[in-house]
Backbone as CSV, one residue per row, in Angstrom:
resi,resn,N_x,N_y,N_z,CA_x,CA_y,CA_z,C_x,C_y,C_z
1,MET,3.719,16.090,30.138,3.529,14.681,29.764,2.056,14.372,29.554
2,ILE,1.239,14.820,30.508,-0.211,14.578,30.403,-0.771,15.329,29.200
3,ARG,-0.260,16.548,29.012,-0.735,17.347,27.878,-0.422,16.646,26.557
4,LYS,0.790,16.112,26.429,1.180,15.412,25.214,0.292,14.183,24.981
5,LEU,-0.033,13.503,26.098,-0.876,12.323,26.000,-2.274,12.705,25.519
6,VAL,-2.818,13.789,26.059,-4.153,14.257,25.669,-4.158,14.659,24.196
7,VAL,-3.118,15.403,23.784,-3.023,15.834,22.389,-2.941,14.615,21.475
8,GLY,-2.153,13.627,21.893,-2.017,12.412,21.096,-3.323,11.660,20.968
9,LEU,-4.055,11.567,22.078,-5.346,10.888,22.066,-6.347,11.628,21.179
10,MET,-6.328,12.960,21.235,-7.230,13.761,20.412,-6.929,13.564,18.919
11,ALA,-5.632,13.523,18.594,-5.229,13.312,17.191,-5.680,11.944,16.714
12,LEU,-5.531,10.937,17.598,-5.944,9.583,17.254,-7.444,9.518,17.028
13,MET,-8.199,10.182,17.914,-9.659,10.195,17.798,-10.107,10.885,16.505
14,MET,-9.407,11.976,16.154,-9.742,12.695,14.926,-9.477,11.832,13.695
15,SER,-8.346,11.112,13.710,-8.017,10.268,12.565,-8.995,9.116,12.445
16,LEU,-9.419,8.565,13.588,-10.406,7.486,13.569,-11.752,7.979,13.072
17,THR,-12.097,9.217,13.437,-13.360,9.803,12.981,-13.359,9.990,11.471
18,VAL,-12.230,10.496,10.934,-12.105,10.674,9.485,-12.171,9.338,8.785
19,TRP,-11.477,8.336,9.345,-11.462,6.986,8.759,-12.873,6.423,8.713
20,ALA,-13.601,6.601,9.830,-14.965,6.065,9.901,-15.909,6.792,8.970
21,ALA,-15.594,8.075,8.697,-16.484,8.867,7.846,-16.358,8.490,6.379
22,GLU,-15.217,7.887,5.993,-15.014,7.480,4.610,-15.919,6.301,4.286
23,PRO,-16.759,6.424,3.257,-17.686,5.335,2.950,-17.015,4.100,2.370
24,PHE,-15.855,4.302,1.723,-15.155,3.173,1.110,-13.683,3.219,1.493
25,GLN,-13.125,2.050,1.773,-11.762,1.974,2.278,-10.818,1.298,1.303
26,ASP,-9.626,1.867,1.193,-8.565,1.279,0.386,-8.178,-0.070,0.986
27,GLY,-8.047,-1.068,0.140,-7.712,-2.401,0.622,-8.924,-3.213,1.010
28,VAL,-10.089,-2.562,1.018,-11.345,-3.255,1.337,-12.286,-3.187,0.147
29,HIS,-12.690,-1.973,-0.229,-13.634,-1.796,-1.328,-12.942,-1.553,-2.670
30,TYR,-11.682,-1.180,-2.620,-10.885,-0.965,-3.824,-9.424,-1.144,-3.472
31,GLU,-8.575,-1.235,-4.497,-7.145,-1.394,-4.283,-6.397,-0.259,-4.981
32,THR,-5.444,0.328,-4.287,-4.562,1.304,-4.912,-3.454,0.547,-5.621
33,LEU,-3.266,0.825,-6.908,-2.231,0.147,-7.672,-0.850,0.518,-7.153
34,PRO,0.102,-0.412,-7.175,1.447,-0.104,-6.670,2.135,1.009,-7.458
35,PHE,1.819,1.099,-8.751,2.378,2.162,-9.586,1.249,2.761,-10.428
36,ALA,1.101,4.077,-10.352,0.057,4.744,-11.136,0.408,4.676,-12.618
37,VAL,-0.608,4.471,-13.439,-0.436,4.397,-14.892,-0.869,5.719,-15.502
38,LYS,-0.046,6.259,-16.392,-0.322,7.547,-17.014,-1.624,7.479,-17.829
39,THR,-2.463,8.492,-17.695,-3.720,8.551,-18.433,-3.572,9.412,-19.680
40,ALA,-4.554,9.310,-20.578,-4.467,10.014,-21.861,-4.610,11.525,-21.713
41,ASP,-5.506,11.965,-20.821,-5.778,13.388,-20.654,-5.704,13.759,-19.176
42,PRO,-4.647,14.457,-18.751,-4.488,14.805,-17.339,-5.544,15.783,-16.835
43,ASP,-6.272,16.422,-17.739,-7.311,17.374,-17.328,-8.639,16.699,-17.016
44,LYS,-8.713,15.388,-17.252,-9.933,14.645,-16.976,-9.636,13.454,-16.070
45,VAL,-10.653,12.983,-15.361,-10.522,11.756,-14.568,-10.865,10.592,-15.499
46,GLU,-9.902,9.759,-15.744,-10.100,8.631,-16.661,-10.657,7.421,-15.911
47,VAL,-11.746,6.876,-16.416,-12.325,5.673,-15.849,-12.305,4.593,-16.924
48,THR,-11.614,3.511,-16.651,-11.431,2.441,-17.623,-12.195,1.193,-17.198
49,GLU,-12.974,0.663,-18.132,-13.642,-0.625,-17.891,-12.882,-1.704,-18.628
50,MET,-12.344,-2.659,-17.889,-11.713,-3.829,-18.469,-12.799,-4.899,-18.598
51,PHE,-13.028,-5.371,-19.810,-14.155,-6.280,-20.030,-13.804,-7.346,-21.054
52,GLY,-14.700,-8.284,-21.237,-14.564,-9.283,-22.281,-15.947,-9.690,-22.762
53,TYR,-16.126,-9.773,-24.063,-17.445,-10.129,-24.599,-17.886,-11.528,-24.166
54,LEU,-16.947,-12.441,-23.970,-17.302,-13.810,-23.602,-17.653,-13.959,-22.126
55,CYS,-17.396,-12.923,-21.343,-17.617,-12.988,-19.890,-19.077,-12.741,-19.537
56,PRO,-19.748,-13.709,-18.896,-21.163,-13.515,-18.511,-21.357,-12.407,-17.489
57,HIS,-20.360,-12.188,-16.646,-20.453,-11.118,-15.649,-20.387,-9.752,-16.322
58,CYS,-19.581,-9.645,-17.358,-19.511,-8.392,-18.130,-20.831,-8.132,-18.841
59,ASN,-21.452,-9.203,-19.296,-22.760,-9.087,-19.942,-23.794,-8.522,-18.962
60,SER,-23.770,-8.996,-17.740,-24.707,-8.508,-16.708,-24.383,-7.066,-16.300
61,PHE,-23.097,-6.747,-16.322,-22.642,-5.425,-15.890,-22.892,-4.342,-16.933
62,GLU,-22.937,-4.722,-18.205,-22.996,-3.756,-19.299,-24.137,-2.745,-19.176
63,PRO,-25.390,-3.147,-18.915,-26.463,-2.144,-18.799,-26.201,-1.129,-17.682
64,LEU,-25.597,-1.581,-16.600,-25.306,-0.686,-15.478,-24.231,0.328,-15.853
65,VAL,-23.136,-0.165,-16.438,-22.029,0.734,-16.767,-22.414,1.659,-17.933
66,ALA,-23.262,1.193,-18.829,-23.726,2.041,-19.929,-24.561,3.203,-19.390
67,GLY,-25.430,2.910,-18.430,-26.232,3.964,-17.801,-25.370,4.931,-17.027
68,TRP,-24.359,4.380,-16.339,-23.417,5.239,-15.590,-22.687,6.170,-16.545
69,HIS,-22.236,5.636,-17.664,-21.492,6.416,-18.646,-22.318,7.594,-19.155
70,LYS,-23.585,7.384,-19.415,-24.466,8.435,-19.932,-24.638,9.578,-18.942
71,ARG,-24.507,9.275,-17.657,-24.704,10.307,-16.624,-23.463,11.160,-16.376
72,GLN,-22.335,10.797,-16.962,-21.091,11.504,-16.685,-20.947,12.764,-17.532
73,ASN,-20.260,13.729,-16.962,-19.909,14.957,-17.686,-18.647,14.670,-18.495
74,ALA,-18.769,14.665,-19.811,-17.648,14.315,-20.681,-16.485,15.285,-20.561
75,ASP,-16.745,16.483,-20.058,-15.679,17.465,-19.879,-14.823,17.148,-18.654
76,GLU,-15.344,16.294,-17.774,-14.625,15.990,-16.544,-14.185,14.529,-16.459
77,VAL,-14.977,13.635,-17.022,-14.697,12.205,-16.923,-14.525,11.612,-18.324
78,GLN,-13.408,10.916,-18.519,-13.165,10.234,-19.797,-13.340,8.735,-19.582
79,PHE,-14.330,8.145,-20.248,-14.619,6.740,-20.102,-13.930,5.957,-21.217
80,VAL,-13.216,4.906,-20.828,-12.467,4.089,-21.782,-12.803,2.619,-21.565
81,ARG,-13.018,1.912,-22.653,-13.211,0.459,-22.565,-11.976,-0.245,-23.107
82,VAL,-11.551,-1.298,-22.422,-10.412,-2.091,-22.899,-10.816,-3.563,-22.856
83,PRO,-10.903,-4.223,-24.024,-11.232,-5.651,-24.049,-10.015,-6.476,-23.628
84,VAL,-10.186,-7.298,-22.628,-9.089,-8.103,-22.096,-8.998,-9.416,-22.861
85,VAL,-7.784,-9.880,-23.073,-7.561,-11.157,-23.761,-6.983,-12.154,-22.754
86,PHE,-7.815,-13.080,-22.287,-7.363,-14.092,-21.343,-6.942,-15.388,-22.040
87,GLY,-7.278,-15.519,-23.311,-6.915,-16.714,-24.053,-7.148,-16.502,-25.530
88,ARG,-6.792,-17.497,-26.346,-6.891,-17.371,-27.794,-8.322,-17.089,-28.249
89,SER,-9.294,-17.679,-27.556,-10.698,-17.504,-27.966,-11.196,-16.085,-27.701
90,TRP,-10.494,-15.341,-26.832,-10.898,-13.973,-26.509,-10.360,-12.960,-27.525
91,GLU,-9.262,-13.303,-28.193,-8.608,-12.326,-29.058,-9.462,-11.826,-30.224
92,PRO,-10.180,-12.704,-30.956,-10.991,-12.190,-32.066,-12.019,-11.150,-31.641
93,PHE,-12.546,-11.315,-30.423,-13.553,-10.365,-29.931,-12.916,-9.038,-29.557
94,ALA,-11.684,-9.095,-29.044,-10.957,-7.858,-28.753,-10.637,-7.136,-30.060
95,ARG,-10.214,-7.897,-31.069,-9.929,-7.300,-32.378,-11.196,-6.675,-32.966
96,ALA,-12.309,-7.365,-32.825,-13.570,-6.839,-33.349,-13.940,-5.535,-32.654
97,TYR,-13.747,-5.467,-31.339,-14.069,-4.233,-30.607,-13.200,-3.084,-31.087
98,TYR,-11.888,-3.314,-31.189,-10.986,-2.253,-31.615,-11.284,-1.806,-33.046
99,THR,-11.659,-2.773,-33.900,-12.009,-2.430,-35.281,-13.259,-1.550,-35.303
100,ALA,-14.256,-1.940,-34.532,-15.483,-1.131,-34.442,-15.174,0.243,-33.887
101,GLU,-14.257,0.316,-32.927,-13.879,1.598,-32.342,-13.238,2.501,-33.389
102,LEU,-12.329,1.941,-34.171,-11.655,2.712,-35.211,-12.620,3.170,-36.303
103,MET,-13.689,2.399,-36.499,-14.673,2.734,-37.536,-15.836,3.545,-36.982
104,GLY,-15.769,3.891,-35.696,-16.843,4.680,-35.095,-18.148,3.925,-34.974
105,ALA,-18.055,2.599,-34.778,-19.255,1.759,-34.769,-19.527,1.083,-33.420
106,VAL,-18.881,1.543,-32.356,-19.076,0.908,-31.048,-20.498,1.101,-30.537
107,ASP,-21.028,2.313,-30.676,-22.372,2.587,-30.153,-23.427,1.668,-30.768
108,GLN,-23.264,1.337,-32.038,-24.273,0.526,-32.712,-24.016,-0.976,-32.599
109,SER,-22.886,-1.357,-31.992,-22.536,-2.773,-31.981,-22.214,-3.377,-30.626
110,HIS,-21.892,-2.543,-29.638,-21.381,-3.058,-28.366,-22.406,-3.944,-27.635
111,GLN,-23.571,-3.408,-27.361,-24.598,-4.187,-26.695,-25.066,-5.354,-27.565
112,GLN,-25.107,-5.127,-28.871,-25.554,-6.160,-29.798,-24.621,-7.374,-29.771
113,MET,-23.331,-7.153,-29.576,-22.392,-8.265,-29.490,-22.625,-9.080,-28.220
114,PHE,-22.868,-8.405,-27.104,-23.203,-9.120,-25.867,-24.471,-9.948,-26.067
115,ASP,-25.473,-9.338,-26.685,-26.744,-10.053,-26.912,-26.550,-11.261,-27.821
116,ALA,-25.743,-11.105,-28.848,-25.508,-12.198,-29.795,-24.900,-13.402,-29.093
117,ILE,-23.943,-13.147,-28.201,-23.238,-14.240,-27.521,-24.072,-14.850,-26.401
118,HIS,-24.610,-13.987,-25.530,-25.222,-14.486,-24.290,-26.729,-14.689,-24.377
119,LEU,-27.382,-13.987,-25.289,-28.827,-14.117,-25.433,-29.184,-15.035,-26.599
120,ASN,-28.546,-14.795,-27.730,-28.870,-15.568,-28.942,-27.962,-16.769,-29.144
121,LYS,-26.949,-16.923,-28.282,-26.028,-18.067,-28.338,-25.356,-18.196,-29.703
122,GLN,-25.072,-17.065,-30.305,-24.428,-17.074,-31.617,-22.949,-17.426,-31.472
123,ARG,-22.468,-18.221,-32.397,-21.069,-18.625,-32.369,-20.282,-17.895,-33.457
124,PHE,-19.062,-17.503,-33.095,-18.174,-16.829,-34.034,-16.936,-17.708,-34.188
125,SER,-17.028,-18.681,-35.061,-15.957,-19.667,-35.200,-14.881,-19.277,-36.197
126,LYS,-15.169,-18.266,-37.042,-14.178,-17.834,-38.031,-14.329,-16.330,-38.258
127,PRO,-13.266,-15.691,-38.785,-13.301,-14.237,-38.982,-14.487,-13.774,-39.816
128,GLU,-14.891,-14.588,-40.788,-16.015,-14.208,-41.643,-17.306,-14.014,-40.847
129,ASP,-17.420,-14.748,-39.745,-18.611,-14.615,-38.886,-18.667,-13.225,-38.274
130,MET,-17.501,-12.712,-37.882,-17.421,-11.353,-37.323,-17.803,-10.324,-38.380
131,VAL,-17.227,-10.491,-39.556,-17.497,-9.561,-40.653,-18.975,-9.533,-40.976
132,GLU,-19.589,-10.710,-41.017,-21.004,-10.805,-41.322,-21.859,-10.150,-40.245
133,PHE,-21.498,-10.371,-38.991,-22.252,-9.800,-37.865,-22.237,-8.273,-37.923
134,TYR,-21.057,-7.697,-38.071,-20.965,-6.240,-38.100,-21.567,-5.679,-39.379
135,GLY,-21.466,-6.434,-40.465,-22.067,-5.998,-41.722,-23.555,-5.840,-41.610
136,LYS,-24.208,-6.748,-40.881,-25.655,-6.673,-40.687,-26.057,-5.455,-39.855
137,LEU,-25.089,-4.904,-39.129,-25.359,-3.708,-38.328,-25.077,-2.427,-39.100
138,GLY,-24.716,-2.584,-40.350,-24.490,-1.413,-41.191,-23.034,-1.013,-41.347
139,VAL,-22.125,-1.834,-40.836,-20.697,-1.540,-40.939,-20.179,-2.076,-42.274
140,ASP,-19.296,-1.317,-42.907,-18.712,-1.728,-44.187,-17.944,-3.043,-44.020
141,ARG,-18.427,-4.103,-44.653,-17.852,-5.433,-44.492,-16.394,-5.515,-44.940
142,GLU,-16.121,-5.001,-46.123,-14.762,-5.095,-46.668,-13.754,-4.358,-45.802
143,LYS,-14.112,-3.152,-45.422,-13.218,-2.352,-44.578,-13.015,-3.005,-43.222
144,PHE,-14.086,-3.544,-42.652,-14.000,-4.184,-41.340,-13.069,-5.395,-41.409
145,GLY,-13.243,-6.225,-42.429,-12.422,-7.418,-42.570,-10.941,-7.102,-42.693
146,LYS,-10.606,-6.056,-43.447,-9.211,-5.678,-43.634,-8.629,-5.064,-42.365
147,LEU,-9.438,-4.271,-41.671,-8.959,-3.555,-40.500,-8.720,-4.466,-39.303
148,MET,-9.454,-5.570,-39.232,-9.334,-6.474,-38.074,-7.902,-6.956,-37.831
149,ASN,-7.162,-7.169,-38.898,-5.781,-7.669,-38.767,-4.751,-6.628,-39.187
150,SER,-5.141,-5.361,-39.074,-4.258,-4.274,-39.494,-3.257,-3.905,-38.406
151,PHE,-2.293,-3.105,-38.791,-1.298,-2.591,-37.843,-1.968,-1.777,-36.740
152,ALA,-2.986,-0.993,-37.115,-3.681,-0.141,-36.140,-4.338,-0.975,-35.045
153,VAL,-4.998,-2.058,-35.442,-5.663,-2.921,-34.461,-4.625,-3.698,-33.649
154,ASN,-3.563,-4.161,-34.292,-2.494,-4.848,-33.560,-1.893,-3.940,-32.489
155,THR,-1.731,-2.666,-32.833,-1.190,-1.692,-31.878,-2.126,-1.531,-30.690
156,LYS,-3.423,-1.388,-30.965,-4.404,-1.248,-29.880,-4.426,-2.510,-29.010
157,LEU,-4.307,-3.670,-29.648,-4.306,-4.932,-28.912,-3.113,-4.989,-27.962
158,ASN,-1.942,-4.598,-28.442,-0.741,-4.587,-27.607,-0.861,-3.578,-26.468
159,GLN,-1.437,-2.425,-26.774,-1.631,-1.407,-25.744,-2.591,-1.902,-24.668
160,GLY,-3.641,-2.588,-25.087,-4.616,-3.137,-24.151,-3.987,-4.183,-23.242
161,GLU,-3.151,-5.047,-23.823,-2.487,-6.078,-23.024,-1.511,-5.456,-22.035
162,SER,-0.870,-4.367,-22.459,0.048,-3.660,-21.568,-0.703,-3.047,-20.391
163,LYS,-1.865,-2.471,-20.675,-2.684,-1.908,-19.600,-3.151,-2.981,-18.633
164,ALA,-3.572,-4.112,-19.174,-4.048,-5.206,-18.328,-2.955,-5.667,-17.375
165,ARG,-1.715,-5.699,-17.861,-0.586,-6.074,-16.993,-0.331,-4.986,-15.950
166,SER,-0.333,-3.736,-16.386,-0.051,-2.629,-15.459,-1.127,-2.521,-14.382
167,TYR,-2.377,-2.787,-14.764,-3.476,-2.724,-13.812,-3.607,-4.010,-12.993
168,GLU,-2.782,-5.005,-13.324,-2.798,-6.303,-12.630,-4.196,-6.926,-12.669
169,ILE,-4.740,-7.000,-13.868,-6.080,-7.534,-14.057,-6.077,-9.061,-14.018
170,THR,-6.898,-9.624,-13.150,-7.011,-11.087,-13.044,-8.420,-11.571,-13.372
171,GLY,-9.352,-10.641,-13.513,-10.732,-11.010,-13.842,-11.474,-9.795,-14.357
172,VAL,-12.593,-10.047,-14.988,-13.428,-8.967,-15.523,-14.882,-9.206,-15.128
173,PRO,-15.685,-8.125,-15.021,-15.317,-6.728,-15.269,-14.509,-6.141,-14.116
174,THR,-13.587,-5.269,-14.461,-12.807,-4.511,-13.489,-12.797,-3.056,-13.939
175,MET,-12.946,-2.144,-12.983,-12.897,-0.715,-13.286,-11.607,-0.143,-12.690
176,VAL,-10.966,0.731,-13.453,-9.751,1.402,-12.978,-9.971,2.901,-13.067
177,VAL,-9.757,3.593,-11.959,-9.999,5.033,-11.897,-8.670,5.787,-11.934
178,ASN,-8.538,6.592,-12.987,-7.390,7.489,-13.180,-6.039,6.790,-13.116
179,GLY,-6.010,5.526,-13.517,-4.764,4.777,-13.526,-4.212,4.484,-12.151
180,LYS,-5.037,4.693,-11.102,-4.547,4.560,-9.719,-5.283,3.508,-8.896
181,TYR,-6.579,3.376,-9.125,-7.400,2.542,-8.244,-8.131,1.462,-9.038
182,ARG,-8.107,0.245,-8.523,-8.754,-0.890,-9.169,-9.977,-1.324,-8.351
183,VAL,-11.113,-1.466,-9.036,-12.368,-1.828,-8.364,-12.952,-3.071,-9.035
184,THR,-13.301,-4.065,-8.237,-13.930,-5.278,-8.755,-15.248,-5.522,-8.023
185,ALA,-16.051,-6.404,-8.565,-17.311,-6.754,-7.898,-17.039,-7.433,-6.561
186,SER,-15.975,-8.194,-6.507,-15.605,-8.881,-5.272,-15.237,-7.900,-4.166
187,SER,-14.449,-6.877,-4.514,-14.032,-5.906,-3.498,-15.160,-4.963,-3.122
188,ALA,-15.945,-4.547,-4.109,-17.000,-3.563,-3.859,-18.255,-4.177,-3.257
189,GLY,-18.482,-5.455,-3.546,-19.676,-6.121,-3.013,-20.753,-6.352,-4.028
190,GLY,-20.446,-6.159,-5.307,-21.445,-6.375,-6.361,-21.255,-5.400,-7.501
191,HIS,-21.976,-5.610,-8.588,-21.832,-4.755,-9.765,-22.319,-3.330,-9.503
192,LYS,-23.462,-3.177,-8.886,-23.989,-1.851,-8.591,-23.038,-1.103,-7.652
193,GLN,-22.523,-1.822,-6.676,-21.621,-1.205,-5.708,-20.297,-0.796,-6.347
194,MET,-19.884,-1.510,-7.408,-18.663,-1.123,-8.120,-18.734,0.322,-8.588
195,LEU,-19.877,0.680,-9.146,-20.037,2.033,-9.689,-20.160,3.070,-8.579
196,GLU,-20.660,2.669,-7.427,-20.696,3.583,-6.281,-19.275,3.888,-5.806
197,VAL,-18.434,2.854,-5.782,-17.042,3.049,-5.395,-16.325,3.892,-6.450
198,VAL,-16.615,3.647,-7.723,-16.022,4.433,-8.801,-16.390,5.909,-8.656
199,ASP,-17.659,6.185,-8.379,-18.100,7.575,-8.177,-17.323,8.226,-7.039
200,TYR,-17.138,7.487,-5.972,-16.385,7.991,-4.819,-14.947,8.319,-5.211
201,LEU,-14.316,7.439,-5.984,-12.923,7.634,-6.380,-12.786,8.758,-7.401
202,VAL,-13.777,8.907,-8.271,-13.764,10.012,-9.228,-13.798,11.338,-8.475
203,GLU,-14.660,11.423,-7.481,-14.760,12.647,-6.680,-13.478,12.864,-5.878
204,LYS,-12.897,11.789,-5.404,-11.622,11.867,-4.678,-10.542,12.475,-5.562
205,GLU,-10.505,12.050,-6.820,-9.526,12.576,-7.755,-9.822,14.045,-8.110
206,ARG,-11.082,14.378,-8.227,-11.454,15.776,-8.522,-10.969,16.689,-7.401
207,GLN,-11.201,16.279,-6.177,-10.862,17.121,-5.019,-9.359,17.217,-4.794
208,SER,-8.610,16.248,-5.307,-7.159,16.250,-5.098,-6.443,17.215,-6.024
209,ARG,-7.171,17.799,-7.005,-6.548,18.709,-7.950,-6.466,20.132,-7.396
C-alpha cells in the first residue's frame, strides 16, 4: 500500500515537473481546435495567418509576421495567408488579395495595401480604385479587374470562409498551426509573443512525427 502511494506520488511529481517545464500551455497561451483541419501538404508544418487589411492590429502585426516568415525553412514550414471577411466592406480586400495571389503579385502589394489604408488613409470605395492601386504597382489592370470577380477568386473566397469557420475565428490577426492550434494576441500576451507560441507549436508538430 505504501509502495503504491510512493509510486503514485512520484508519477504525480514527474507529471507536474513536465507540465511546469512547458513554456506554453494549452488553454492558456493557445487553444487546441476541437477538430483538426486537413492541411495542404502533410510533409510540412502549415502555419496560417488569418488577417484583414482593414484591421489596425493586423497592420501592426504585419512587419513581425513578415520577418518571421523570412526566417522559416520553406522545406519544413508552409506559410499561408487567409484574408477574413467579417462584413461586406471586408470582401473587396479579400478579393484583391486572392487576385494578387493568383497573379503572383502578393510580394509587391501586400505591405503596400496596409500602408495605403492605415498610413496614407486611402479609400477604396469602388472596384476601379482597387484596379488603379494594383496597376500603379505594375500589375496588369485589365487582367486584375477581370480576375477579381472570377470563378477562381470566388472559389478561394469560399475556401477562406470555410477555414475561418473551421478554425472558429472571431478576431484577427490569428495564427493557426497545422490545422490544430489557434493562437491570438490575447491568449499569447501580445503580437511578439504570438510568434513565440507559434514557434513552440511548430517544433511540437515536428517532434510528433
